N, C-alpha and C positions, 0 to 999 in steps of 0.2 A: 167341483168337489169329490173327494174321494170316497169310494164305497166303504161302508162300515165292516169291521171285522166279523160280525155275524153273516153278514152278506157273503164276504169272501170265502170262508169257512165252510158255509152250506154250497157253496158252488163247488170248491176244491173237492169237497166230501162226494157230492152227488156225481162229480165226473169221476171220481175213483171208483165209486161203489156201482156205478149204473151203466158205464159202457158208453155213456152220451161223452161226446168232444167237450174241448173247454167252451167253445161257442154255444152249444147245443144246452150244456148246464146251466150256463149264465144266463141264457134268454128264457130257459124254462122257469128259471127262478125269477126273472124279471116279470114274466108274465103272471105266474102266482102272486107275486107282492102288486103287480097292478091290480089285479082282480080285487086284492085285499084293501086298495088304497093306499099302499105304502112305497115308498124308496128304499133302492140299496144304499143310499147315502145316510140315511135315517134310522135304518134296520137295528132296532136291539135284540139281544138273545131272546128275550121273552117272545117278542113278536116274532122272530123268526121260528121259534118253536109253535107258535099257534098257528103260522101258515103251514109248516111243515105237516101238522096234524091235520088241517083241516082244508087246506086249498090246493096244496101242492100234490097230494093224490090223484086228483083229476086229472092234472096236468102230464104227470107219468103215466098215467095210465093210457092217456090218448097217445102217448110214445110208445106205447106197448113195452114199459119196463117191466121186468120180473120183479115179483114179490114186493110190491108197493109198498104194502102196509109194513112190513119189516124195515124198508129202507126209510120211509117216513117216520117210522117210531126212534130209528137210529139218529136220523138228522134232526129230530126234536130233543132229544135226550144229548145229545152231544154239544148242540149249539148253546143249551142252556149253562154248560159249564164254562162259558167264556165270560171275562168281565163285561158287564153293562157300561159302555163308554160313553153312550147317548141316552138322552130321555127323549121319549116318545110315548104316543099312545098306548094305553094298555090293551091287552087282549080282547078286554070286552067292549072297549071304544072300537076296536078294528070291526067287530061282529055289529056293532051297533050301527057303524056307517055304512057296512054291506047291506043291512036290512032295510035301509031308507030308500 
């Protein structure tokens, strides 16, 4: 199954803004999604924004990426402009799954 446009956009933007290679950017986003219980194939823009705000900062900090807060804010805002091509769990559902 192909990755969602939200996943692809977030990875490409992370690569362009962070200095990570394509493989590193995609792996970092996949690790953040795994932490949130999500998959790149099913990721909606709303879910991607939530991950960018709440999960991705720790992954980027671990990789010593500069200005993590601004980068994650940029990713969260940008990905929300995409059309929601898939249906999936809401941000509230994501965090309730993480809490259990």
